[in-house]
N, C-alpha and C positions, 0 to 999 in steps of 0.2 A: 473133258473140258467143262461140260455142264455141271458136273459134281463140284469142280473147282470153283466155278462161278457161284454155285449155290452156297458153298461153304464161305466164300468171300462175302456174299450178301448177308449170311447169318452173322458173321463177325462184325460186319458194318452195322447191322441192326442192333446187335448187343452193345457195341461200343456207343452207338447213338443213344441207347436206352440209359446207359450210365451217365452220359453227358447231359441228358435232359433232366436228371433227377434234381440237380442243384444248379443254382445260377453261377456264372463265372466268379462273382464276388464271394459267394459262399465257398466255392472250391479254393479260391485264393486264401481265404481265412482258414480253411481246414488244413491246407498245406503248410501254413505258418505254424499252426498248432502242432502239426506232425513234426515240423522242422525243430521247434523248440524242445519237443519231447525226446528227440533222438540225440540231442547234443551230449547227453550223459554218457552215451556209449563211446564216443571219441575220447571224452575226458577219462573214462575208465581205463582205456588202453595206456594213456600217458601216465596215469597214477600207478598202474600195475608195473610198468617197466621202470619207474622211478623208485618205487618202494620195495619191490621184491629183492633186488640185489643186496642192499644193506641189511634187510631182515634176514636174508639167507646167510650172509656172512656171520651175523650174530648167532645164528642157530647152527653154524658150521655145516651148512648144506652146500653141495658143490654146484658149479654153474650148470652142469648137465642135469642135475635134479631140478634146478630153477626153471630151465627151459622146458623140461619135461612136463612141469605143471601146466604150462600153456599148450604144449604139443598134444597131450592127451585130450585136453578139451577141444582143440582144433580138429583132432581126428574124429571125435564124436560129432562135431559140428558138420563135417563133410557129409555125413549121412542123415543127421537129424534135420538139417535145414531143408533138404528136399522133401522130407516127410511133412514138415510144418507148412511149406509152400503149398503142397497139395491140400492140406487141411484148411488153409485159408480160402481155398476155392470153394470148400463145402460149408465151412462154419461162418465165413465172413472174415474180413481183415482185422477188425477191432479185437475180437477175442484172442487171436493169435499174437497180435502185438502186445496186448495186455499181459498175457502169459509170459512172453519173452522178457518184458521189462521187469515184471515182478521177480522172475527167476534170476535176472541179472542183479537186481538189488539184494535179494536174499543170498545169492552166491557170494557177493562181495562182503556182506556182513558176516557170513559164516567163515569165510576165508580169513578175515581180520580177526575173528574170535579165536580161531585155531592158532594163528600166529601169536596172538596175545597170550594164550595159555602156554605156548612153547617158550616165549621170551621171558615169561614169569616163572618158568620151570614148574608149572603146575601139571604138565603132562610130559612124559619122556620124549626127548627129541626124536627118538627112533619112530615114534608114532606121528610126528608132525607132517612129514613128507607125504605118506599115503593119504592122510586125512585132507591135506591141502589139495591133492589130486582129486579126491572125491568131491570136495566142496566146489572146486573150479569146474568139475564135470557137470554140475547142476546147470551152469551157464551154457556149456556146450550142448547139453541135452535139450533144454527148454528155451534158453535165451536165443538160440539160433533162429527162432521163428520171427523175431521182430523185424529184421532186415528184409527178408523176402515178402513178408506181409505188407510192410511199408511201401516197398517198390510196387507191389501189385495194387495197392490202394491208389497210388498215383497213376499207374497204367489204366486202371478202371475209369479214372476221371479225367483223362486227357485224350485229345485227339492224337492221331499218329504224328502230326506236325508238332505238337506240343510235348511229345514224349521225352525228347532229349533234354529240354529245359526242366521238365518236371523231375526227372531222375537226377539231374545235376544238382537240383535244389536239395534233394534228400541226401546225396553224397556230401554236400557242403555242410550239413549238420554235423557229420562225423568230423570233418576238418575243423569246424569251429570248436567242437568239444576238445579236440587234440590241442588246439591253440590255447584254450582256457585251462587245460589240465595243469600246466605249471603253476597257475595261481592257486589251484587246489592243493598241489604238492606242498606249497608254503605252510599249510596247516601242520605239516610234520614237525615244525618247531615246537608245537604244543605237545604232540604225541606222534610217534612214528606212524601209527596206524590210523590217525585221525582222518587223513584223506580217503581211506577205504570206507569209513563210516559215512563220510560226507557224500561220496559217490553213491553209496547205497541209498541214502535218504533222497538224493537227487533222482535216482531211478524210480523209486516208489512214488515220489511226487509227480514224475513224468507220467507214470501209469495212471495216476489219479486225473491228471490233465486230459489224457486221452479218453478215460472213462466218462468224464463229465462234459467235455467240450468238443470232442472230435465227432462230427456227424458221420453216420453210415446209414443213409436213408434206405438204400436198397441193398440188402446183403446178397452176395453171389448165390447163396443157397436157393434163392427164389428162381434162379435159372438153372436148376440142378441138371436138367437134361442136357443142356448145351455145355455145362461146365464140367462134365465128367472127363477127366484127362488121364491119358496114359503116357504122357511125355517122359522120356528118359534121356539121360545125359548123352547117349550115343546116337540119338536122333540126328540124321544128317543135316537137318536145318540148323541145329545149334552146336553140333560137335566142334566145329572150328572155334566158336566163341568159348566153349568150355576149355579147350586146349590152350587158347590164348590167355584165358583168365588164370589157369594154373601156372603158366609160365610167368605172367606178370606178377602173380601173387608171391611166387618164390623170390623174384627179384626185389619186390617191395619190402620183404622182411629183412633184407641185408642191412640197409642203413638203420632200421629200427633197432635191431638186435646187436649191432656192432659199433654204433656211433660212440657210445660212452667209452668202450674199451679202446677205440681208435684214438680218441683224444688223449687217453692216458698213455698208451704205448707208443704212439707216433709223435704226438706233440709234447709228450712228457709232462702232462698236466698232473698235479697231485691228485690222488684218489679222492680226497675230501672235497676238492674243488671241481671235480669232473661233473658232478651233478648240475652245477650252474652252467657249465659249458654245454652239456647235453640239453638242458632246458632251452637255451638260446637256439640251438640247432633245431629242436622240435618245434618251437614257436615259428621260426623262420620257414620251415618246411610246411607246416600246417597253414600258415597265413597265405603263402603263395598258392597252395592248393585251393584255398577258399577264394582267392582272387580269380583263379582259373575257372572255378565252377560257377561263381556268381556273376562274373563280368565277361570273360572270354566266351564261355559256352553259351551264356544267356544272351549276350548282346551282339556278338559277331556272327555273321551268317556263314559259319564254317560247317562243312559236311562231317558226318561221323568219321569217314576215312581220313579227312584232313586233321581232325582233332586227335585221332589215335596216332597217326603218323608223326605229327609234330610233337605230341606228348612223348613218344618213344625217343625221338631225337633229343629232346630236352633232358630226359633221364640219362641217356647215353653220355651226353656232355657232362652231366653232374658226376657220373662214375669216373670219367676220364680225369676230372679235376682231383678226385680222391686218389687216383693212381699216380698223379704227377706233381701235386703240390702238398707240402706239409706245413701249411700255415692256417691259423684259425679262420681269418676273414675269408680267404678263398674257399675254405671248406663250408662255411656258412652259405656262401653264394652257391656252392654246389648243391647244398640241401634245398636252397630256394628253387633251383632248376629241377631237382628231383620231385619236390612237392608240386611244382607247377606242371610238370609232365604228367604225373599221376592224376592231377586234378582235371586235365584235359582228356586223358586216355580212358579212364574208368567210366565216366558217364557216356562216352562215345560208344564203346563196344557193348556196354550194358543195355543202353537204349536200343542199339541195333539188334541185339538178341531178343529183346521184347517185341520188336517189330517183325521179327522173323517167324513168330508163332501166332496162333489165333488168340482171340480175346479170352476164350475159355481156358487157355494155358498160361495165363500171366502169373498166377501163383506158383505153378510148377516150374516155369523157367526162372523165376526169381529165386526160388529155393535151390535149384541146381547151380546157378551162378554164385549164390551165397556160399554154398558148400565148396565150390571150386576155389573161391577167394580165400578160404581158410586153409587150403592145402600148403601154402607157403609156410605157415606156422608149424605144421607137422614136421617140416624139414629144418626146424630151428637147430637141433643138434648137429645136422650136417653143416649148416652155416658156421656154427661154433667150431666144428672140427677143422674146417677150412681156415678159419681165423687163427686157430692155434698153430697151423703150419706157417702162415704169414698173414699179417693184417691186411695185405693188399689182395690176397687171393680171392676172397668173396667178391670184391669189386671187379676184379678181372673176370671172374665167372659171370657176374651179373651183366657186365658189358657185352660179353660174347653171347649170352642168352638173349639180350635185347636185340642184338643184330640179327639173331636167328628168328626172333618173333617178328621183327620188321620185314625180313625176307618172306616169312610165312604169310604175312598180311598181303604181300604183293602177289604171291603165286596162288593163294586160295581164292577161288571164285566167290565163295560166300563172304569172305572178309573184304574182298575188293568191292563188292556191291553192298556192303553193310550200310544199313540206314536208308536204302532206296525205298521209297514208298510207291506202291502200285497205284496208279490213278483210279482204278475201279474200286479201291477199298478206302479211299480218302473220306474222312468224316468231317463235316463242318459243324461248328458250334450251333446249337439250336436254342431257342428260347425255352425256358422252363415250363413244364406243365404243372398240373396240380401236384404239390409235393406229397410224397409218401411219408407216413409217420416215421420218425426217427427210431431206429432199432437200438 
């Protein structure tokens, strides 16, 4: 018991040390810089799924090959994000975020370059697919550090009571990027691959913004003794969160990867017009997620369990509409529900996992959850195979999986008590002391 109290006190002292380094106004400004810098990652996903299908058709690449480009990168991400999360505990958050954003920008530019050479018949088509996989793997290997380092940066500089709102703000950056992505896709009228180059420039510009403007006055390496972490995904404190994240990730990939095909096959939309329908659906889903993260999570006094539970219910209702209604307007409403549900659920269990571990393990837990979130994209070919059997099968599978996750949340003691803050480790905001030189 004494050891537990001693550890709790160490965590409290360490969290207080980070809170004292900057004023609340400085932290608010820092989080805004971080928010704007991460928008490009959400935009990149929208651009990728909008541009790859027509490019693949012109290169005569199969749907399996197209999804494999993303799946291989996601598989690497599962392992590399944990590594970079731990590295951010030792090096500091900024270096890992910078490495990730630069890798993201370089990967997008190189992927566009390979596609350009293939479309212009400057390299044999047989070489295009493996080189695409290699270029995308740069993102999976190095870009995976940005998300866990950003989450850990927020965890370092928020009290336990502020953790949920802080992490929701970071997640909202991705949603905003997804909503803005269709505007970038419009550049494809100039050139099919112009959106890729634009996202690449946006990522490199975001890296520059973090380098010059984002403060990291006290790098975690100055607390090296406390910050040595051996956290693993099977640790009983976070295993339920990891399992929940894997399940929710798989469910989340279903509308992303099948939406366009669903509009073509079920609504009988012409293939050339399907991109416009898909863009409307993506914007609706992303904007509703943004509303959930910036308004519902931030302004309403809902517990982590309530946010996650109601989020799951909203997603289930959205999947039910996909299974029962074959009209565009109701399907857009379904996507609004799905986006809203994920906007509530993701910040809820992510912040709860952050609260379940010590201050020295924030980078590690962020990396583990980031890797778990990528597992759904590994199963992309599985989702495609289900869709080939029936357009409704992936949504039926997703609905059943969500009911299972909801039940698991009710029976798991860890998930039932998610987000509960122990009174003896609560930290209150303190006035700043003499600032340490910016590193």
